[in-house]
C-alpha positions in Angstrom: 201.0 61.8 11.2 200.8 60.2 14.7 197.9 62.6 15.5 196.0 61.4 12.5 196.4 57.7 13.5 195.2 58.5 17.0 192.1 60.2 15.7 191.3 57.3 13.4 191.7 54.9 16.3 189.4 57.0 18.5 186.8 57.1 15.7 186.9 53.3 15.4 186.7 52.8 19.1 183.6 55.1 19.3 182.1 53.2 16.3 182.7 49.8 18.0 181.2 51.1 21.3 178.1 52.3 19.5 177.8 49.0 17.7 178.3 47.1 21.0 175.6 49.3 22.7 173.2 48.6 19.8 174.0 44.9 20.1 173.2 44.8 23.8 169.9 46.7 23.1 169.1 44.1 20.4 169.9 41.2 22.7 167.6 42.7 25.4 164.9 43.2 22.8 165.2 39.7 21.6 165.1 38.3 25.1 162.0 40.4 25.9 160.3 39.3 22.7 160.0 42.8 21.4 161.5 42.0 17.9 161.2 39.1 15.5 163.7 40.4 12.9 166.9 42.5 12.8 169.5 43.8 10.4 173.4 43.6 10.7 175.6 45.7 8.5 178.5 43.7 7.2 181.0 45.3 4.7 178.5 48.2 4.3 175.8 45.6 3.2 172.8 45.1 5.5 171.9 41.4 6.2 168.4 40.6 7.6 168.0 38.0 10.3 164.6 36.9 11.4 163.3 35.1 14.5 160.3 32.8 14.2 157.3 35.1 14.4 155.2 32.3 15.8 157.6 32.1 18.8 157.2 35.8 19.4 153.4 35.6 19.1 153.5 32.6 21.5 155.6 34.5 24.1 153.3 37.5 23.9 150.2 35.3 24.2 151.4 33.5 27.2 152.4 36.8 29.0 149.0 38.4 28.2 147.2 35.1 28.9 144.4 35.5 31.5 145.2 32.0 32.9 148.2 31.0 34.9 151.0 29.3 32.8 154.2 27.5 34.1 157.0 25.4 33.0 158.1 22.7 35.4 161.1 20.4 35.4 160.7 16.7 36.0 161.3 17.3 39.7 158.5 19.9 39.8 160.8 23.0 39.9 159.2 26.1 38.5 161.5 27.5 35.8 158.9 29.8 34.2 155.6 31.4 35.1 153.6 34.2 33.5 152.2 37.3 35.1 148.8 35.8 35.7 150.2 33.0 37.9 152.1 35.0 40.4 149.3 37.6 40.4 146.9 34.7 41.3 149.2 33.7 44.2 149.7 37.4 45.1 153.4 36.9 45.6 156.5 38.4 43.8 157.8 36.8 40.7 161.2 36.2 42.3 159.6 34.1 45.1 157.9 31.8 42.6 160.7 31.1 40.1 163.1 28.5 41.5 160.5 27.2 44.0 158.8 23.8 43.8 155.2 23.5 42.6 154.4 21.4 45.7 155.3 24.5 47.9 152.1 26.1 46.6 149.7 23.2 46.6 147.5 22.4 49.6 148.6 19.3 51.4 145.4 17.5 50.7 145.9 18.0 46.9 149.5 16.6 46.9 148.6 13.0 46.1 146.1 14.0 43.4 148.5 16.4 41.8 151.3 13.8 41.9 149.2 11.5 39.8 148.4 14.3 37.3 152.1 15.3 37.1 153.3 11.7 36.6 150.9 11.2 33.8 152.0 14.5 32.2 155.6 13.5 32.1 154.8 11.2 29.1 151.6 12.8 27.8 149.0 15.1 29.3 146.5 15.2 32.1 143.8 17.4 33.6 142.1 17.8 37.0 141.2 20.0 39.9 143.5 20.8 42.8 143.8 23.5 45.5 146.6 26.0 45.8 147.6 27.5 49.2 149.2 30.8 49.6 149.4 32.2 53.1 146.0 31.4 54.7 144.2 31.6 51.3 143.0 28.5 49.5 142.5 28.8 45.7 140.6 26.0 43.9 142.0 25.6 40.3 141.6 23.5 37.3 145.0 22.5 35.8 146.0 21.1 32.4 149.5 19.6 32.1 151.3 18.6 29.0 154.8 17.2 28.4 157.0 19.5 26.3 159.5 16.8 25.5 161.5 16.2 23.3 161.8 19.9 22.5 162.1 20.9 26.2 162.7 18.7 29.2 159.8 20.3 31.0 156.1 20.0 31.6 153.8 22.9 30.6 150.9 23.7 33.0 147.9 26.0 32.5 145.8 26.9 35.5 142.3 28.3 35.7 141.1 29.9 38.9 137.8 28.2 40.0 137.2 30.5 43.0 134.3 32.4 41.4 132.8 29.2 39.8 132.9 27.4 43.1 131.2 30.3 44.8 128.5 30.3 42.2 128.1 26.6 42.4 127.7 26.9 46.2 125.1 29.6 45.7 123.2 27.5 43.1 123.4 24.4 45.3 122.0 26.5 48.2 119.2 27.9 46.1 118.4 24.4 44.8 118.1 23.1 48.4 115.9 26.1 49.3 113.8 25.6 46.2 113.4 21.8 46.9 112.3 22.6 50.5 109.8 25.2 49.3 108.5 22.8 46.7 108.0 20.2 49.4 106.2 22.7 51.6 104.1 23.8 48.6 103.2 20.2 47.8 102.3 19.6 51.5 100.2 22.7 51.5 98.4 21.7 48.3 97.6 18.3 49.7 96.4 19.9 52.9 94.4 22.5 51.0 92.8 19.8 48.8 92.0 17.7 51.8 90.6 20.7 53.6 88.4 21.8 50.7 87.1 18.3 50.2 86.4 17.6 53.9 85.0 21.1 54.5 82.7 20.8 51.6 81.4 17.5 52.8 81.0 18.8 56.3 79.2 21.8 55.1 76.7 19.7 53.1 75.2 18.0 56.2 74.0 21.2 58.0 73.0 22.6 54.6 70.9 19.6 53.8 69.1 19.9 57.1 68.4 23.6 56.4 66.9 22.7 53.1 65.0 19.7 54.4 63.4 21.4 57.4 62.7 24.6 55.4 60.8 22.5 52.9 58.8 20.7 55.6 57.9 23.9 57.4 56.7 25.4 54.1 54.8 22.3 53.2 52.9 22.2 56.5 52.7 25.8 57.7 52.9 27.9 54.6 49.1 28.8 54.8 49.6 30.3 58.3 52.5 32.4 57.2 52.2 36.1 56.3 53.3 37.2 52.9 56.5 38.6 54.5 57.1 35.3 56.2 56.8 33.4 53.0 59.2 35.8 51.3 61.7 35.2 54.1 61.5 31.5 53.7 61.8 31.8 49.9 65.1 33.8 50.5 66.3 31.1 52.8 65.7 28.4 50.2 67.4 30.5 47.5 70.5 31.2 49.7 70.7 27.4 50.6 70.5 26.5 46.9 73.3 29.0 46.1 75.4 27.5 48.9 74.8 24.1 47.5 76.1 25.2 44.1 79.1 26.8 45.7 80.0 23.6 47.6 79.6 21.6 44.4 81.8 24.0 42.6 84.5 23.9 45.3 84.4 20.1 45.2 84.9 20.2 41.4 87.8 22.6 41.8 89.5 20.5 44.5 89.2 17.4 42.3 91.2 19.1 39.5 94.2 19.3 41.9 94.5 15.6 42.3 97.9 14.1 41.2 96.3 10.7 40.4 95.4 11.6 36.8 96.0 9.5 33.7 96.6 10.9 30.3 95.5 9.0 27.2 95.0 9.7 23.5 91.7 11.4 23.2 89.7 12.5 20.1 88.4 16.0 20.7 85.7 15.5 18.1 84.2 12.6 20.2 84.5 14.8 23.4 82.6 17.6 21.6 79.8 15.3 20.7 79.5 14.2 24.4 79.6 17.9 25.5 76.7 18.7 23.1 74.7 15.8 24.5 75.4 17.0 28.1 74.2 20.5 27.2 71.4 19.5 24.8 68.6 21.2 26.8 70.3 24.6 26.9 71.3 24.3 23.3 67.8 23.6 22.2 66.2 26.2 24.4 68.3 29.0 23.0 68.7 27.6 19.5 72.5 27.5 19.8 74.6 26.8 16.7 77.9 25.0 17.5 80.5 24.6 14.7 83.4 22.3 15.2 85.3 19.9 12.9 88.8 18.5 12.3 89.8 18.7 16.0 93.0 16.7 16.8 93.6 13.6 18.9 95.6 14.8 21.9 97.1 13.1 25.0 94.6 14.3 27.7 92.7 13.5 30.9 89.4 12.8 29.1 87.0 13.6 32.0 88.9 16.8 32.9 88.9 18.0 29.3 85.2 17.2 29.0 84.5 19.4 32.0 86.7 22.1 30.6 84.7 22.3 27.3 81.4 22.0 29.2 82.3 25.0 31.3 83.4 27.1 28.3 80.5 26.3 26.1 78.0 26.6 29.0 79.5 30.1 29.6 79.1 31.0 26.0 75.4 30.0 26.1 74.7 31.8 29.4 76.3 35.0 28.2 74.6 35.1 24.8 73.0 38.4 23.6 69.2 38.7 23.8 67.6 38.5 20.4 70.7 37.2 18.7 71.1 33.5 17.9 74.1 32.2 19.8 76.9 31.0 17.6 79.9 29.1 19.1 82.9 28.1 17.0 85.5 25.6 18.1 88.7 25.3 16.1 92.3 24.0 16.6 95.7 24.6 14.9 99.4 24.2 15.7 101.2 27.4 16.5 104.7 28.5 17.4 105.0 31.0 20.2 107.4 33.9 19.4 110.9 33.9 21.0 110.8 35.3 24.5 107.1 34.6 25.0 106.6 33.9 28.8 104.6 30.8 28.1 106.9 29.3 25.4 108.2 26.5 27.6 108.4 23.7 25.0 111.6 23.0 23.2 110.5 24.6 20.0 107.7 26.7 21.5 105.1 24.6 19.6 101.5 24.4 20.9 98.1 23.2 19.9 95.8 26.2 20.2 92.1 25.4 20.7 89.8 28.4 20.3 86.3 28.5 21.7 84.7 31.7 20.3 81.2 33.1 20.6 79.1 36.1 19.6 77.8 36.9 23.1 78.0 39.9 25.3 81.8 39.7 25.6 83.7 41.7 28.2 86.3 44.5 28.6 89.8 43.2 27.9 91.0 44.7 31.1 89.2 41.9 32.9 90.9 39.1 30.9 93.0 37.9 33.8 90.5 38.5 36.6 87.8 36.2 35.1 90.0 33.2 35.8 90.3 33.9 39.5 88.3 31.9 42.0 84.9 33.4 42.9 85.4 36.4 40.5 82.3 37.6 38.7 81.9 40.5 36.2 78.1 40.6 36.5 75.6 40.8 39.4 74.0 37.5 40.5 70.6 38.9 39.6 71.7 39.3 36.0 73.5 35.9 35.5 73.6 33.0 37.8 76.9 31.4 38.7 79.5 30.7 41.3 82.6 32.4 39.8 84.4 29.0 39.9 83.9 27.7 36.4 86.7 29.5 34.7 89.0 28.9 37.6 88.4 25.2 37.1 89.2 25.7 33.4 92.5 27.3 34.2 93.4 24.6 36.6 92.6 21.8 34.1 94.7 23.5 31.4 97.6 23.8 33.9 97.3 20.1 34.7 97.9 19.5 31.0 101.1 21.7 31.1 99.4 24.4 29.1 97.8 27.8 29.6 94.6 29.6 28.7 93.8 33.2 27.9 90.8 35.2 26.8 90.0 38.0 24.4 86.8 39.9 24.4 84.9 43.1 23.4 81.7 44.3 25.0 78.7 43.2 22.8 81.1 41.6 20.3 81.7 38.2 21.8 84.6 36.5 23.5 87.2 33.9 22.5 88.9 31.6 24.9 92.2 30.1 23.7 93.6 26.9 25.2 97.3 26.3 24.5 98.6 22.7 25.0 102.3 21.7 24.3 102.8 19.6 21.2 104.3 16.2 22.3 105.3 13.1 20.5 
């Protein structure tokens, strides 16, 4: 009988120890946030108890949070911090808990943080401060919020600004370098424009003398010259004439660089009529047909745009095909450049596209960029006269209007020059 009672007591003791062990495990799991519900057997009937799942999710979120998170007492004592915070400081968890927040803040940030913390005791505040751990300064952005009345503490979330500050410094450095280079470029452009203008004027004086004295010699002495001598003088006069054209072209190009330009609403239909009058002799000589209508009113530099259209239409006339009546069509429409287009610089990528197309000799598309370069020619001077500056001037004028120009062509099938100007209010 006594043995049976002893056995029963041992069984009950073992059962109680098992339950106590389970209870300890449950308590640890609850403390670690690993469970949000548990069951207790009472009189062989299980009873389910739940913790608030939101609290569990909150605890897990804070621990996994990529930002630093702390709870501070009203005295600034750190009573909780998540893993991200002590990893940011690179110190053990035990060293952080129980220390004062001011122990980790750079002295120069104490006053600023004190203002933020005081405001957060009754509400919330945000600002930048600097943490100091060892010899390492860590700029951070902190957000503080009072957790009262539920908890007599202040919650604090910290974002490490080290990388952002580094990027800001790089960007600021690049901005300074860019500003300096822009100033250098502006100075060089001014110097280049001055040099071109002055050099062109200085070149004209000796050139005029060459032309004047060559003409006088020919007028007075031509009969005494041999045929070869007359040929040499004819070549001198031809070279001087070409030099005069080059100088005039350089002057025209340098004038398009001036910053003293005024934009005004300009009716392109009116400009086209002026261009036709300007080129009337060439138009009549070759029987050129020019079709244009419904062109828009745009904010332009009228004289520059007149020069642009003169150059393009004069080119179309010059490079017409023998035996075929020249036909030039000018049209305009609004277009939207596709996303990612290198020239789509307006807010919506909307541009006026003005096309000047012809049925002339055209060109190979591989030369579409080269023809806009200064002094570039696709044909020998003996075939077609010119300086190789006209299309470079066109490109510069379009750039002055914050646009761009391109060309499409096929040999013996004509060419089309497209001017793109941003749509503005």
